C-alpha positions as CSV (number, residue, x, y, z in Angstrom):
1,X,108.3,95.3,105.0
2,X,107.2,98.8,104.5
3,X,109.4,100.9,102.3
4,X,111.0,103.7,104.5
5,X,112.6,106.9,103.8
6,X,116.0,105.3,103.6
7,X,114.7,103.2,100.6
8,X,114.3,106.4,98.4
9,X,114.4,105.2,94.7
10,X,113.6,101.6,95.6
11,X,110.1,101.5,94.4
12,X,108.1,100.0,91.6
13,X,107.8,96.5,90.2
14,X,111.4,96.1,89.6
15,X,112.1,96.6,93.3
16,X,109.1,94.4,94.2
17,X,109.9,91.6,92.1
18,X,113.3,90.8,94.0
19,X,111.4,90.9,97.2
20,X,108.4,88.8,96.2
21,X,110.8,86.2,94.6
22,X,112.6,85.9,97.9
23,X,109.3,85.5,99.7
24,X,108.3,82.6,97.3
25,X,111.6,80.9,97.8
26,X,111.1,81.0,101.6
27,X,107.4,79.9,101.3
28,X,108.5,76.9,99.2
29,X,111.3,76.0,101.5
30,X,108.7,75.9,104.5
31,X,105.9,74.1,102.6
32,X,107.9,71.8,100.0
33,X,104.7,70.2,98.7
34,X,103.4,73.4,97.1
35,X,103.7,73.9,93.2
36,X,104.6,77.2,91.8
37,X,101.0,78.1,91.3
38,X,100.0,77.3,94.8
39,X,102.9,79.5,96.1
40,X,101.7,82.3,94.0
41,X,98.2,81.9,95.2
42,X,99.2,82.0,98.8
43,X,101.3,85.2,98.4
44,X,98.4,87.0,96.5
45,X,95.8,85.8,98.9
46,X,97.8,87.0,101.8
47,X,98.8,90.3,100.4
48,X,97.7,93.3,102.5
49,X,96.3,96.7,101.3
50,X,95.8,98.2,104.9
51,X,99.5,98.9,105.2
52,X,99.6,101.1,102.1
53,X,99.5,105.0,102.1
54,X,96.4,105.1,99.8
55,X,94.4,103.1,102.3
56,X,92.0,105.0,104.5
57,X,91.6,107.7,101.8
58,X,88.1,106.7,100.9
59,X,84.9,104.9,102.2
60,X,83.8,101.3,102.2
61,X,85.3,98.0,103.4
62,X,88.6,98.6,101.5
63,X,89.2,102.2,102.7
64,X,89.4,103.7,99.2
65,X,91.9,101.1,98.0
66,X,91.3,100.0,94.4
67,X,93.0,96.8,93.1
68,X,92.5,98.0,89.6
69,X,94.6,100.9,90.3
70,X,97.2,99.7,93.0
71,X,97.3,96.0,92.3
72,X,97.0,93.1,94.8
73,X,98.6,94.9,97.7
74,X,101.8,94.7,99.7
75,X,103.2,91.1,100.0
76,X,103.2,90.0,103.7
77,X,105.9,87.5,104.4
78,X,104.5,86.6,107.8
79,X,101.0,85.9,106.6
80,X,102.3,84.0,103.6
81,X,104.2,81.8,106.1
82,X,101.0,81.2,108.2
83,X,98.5,80.8,105.4
84,X,95.4,79.4,107.5
85,X,93.0,77.8,105.4
86,X,95.1,77.9,102.1
87,X,96.9,74.5,102.2
88,X,93.6,72.5,102.7
């Protein structure tokens, strides 16, 4: 869920950690066979960067997004719950 104007002050890793922990709990509830490492992998693999404000500010396939600066991206709850090809 994108952070909107009503979420002012709710930014950064402290804010994100609560949200991602909740996502992990729901993913583990849906896919009870996953380990903690598998759950983390799915959340990281399904993270998005095209929803971030820094996306589209540059050229190339990532639209200027740099994981070294901005991290893995924005956790996507809906994509993590439908990890096509990740449960093998």
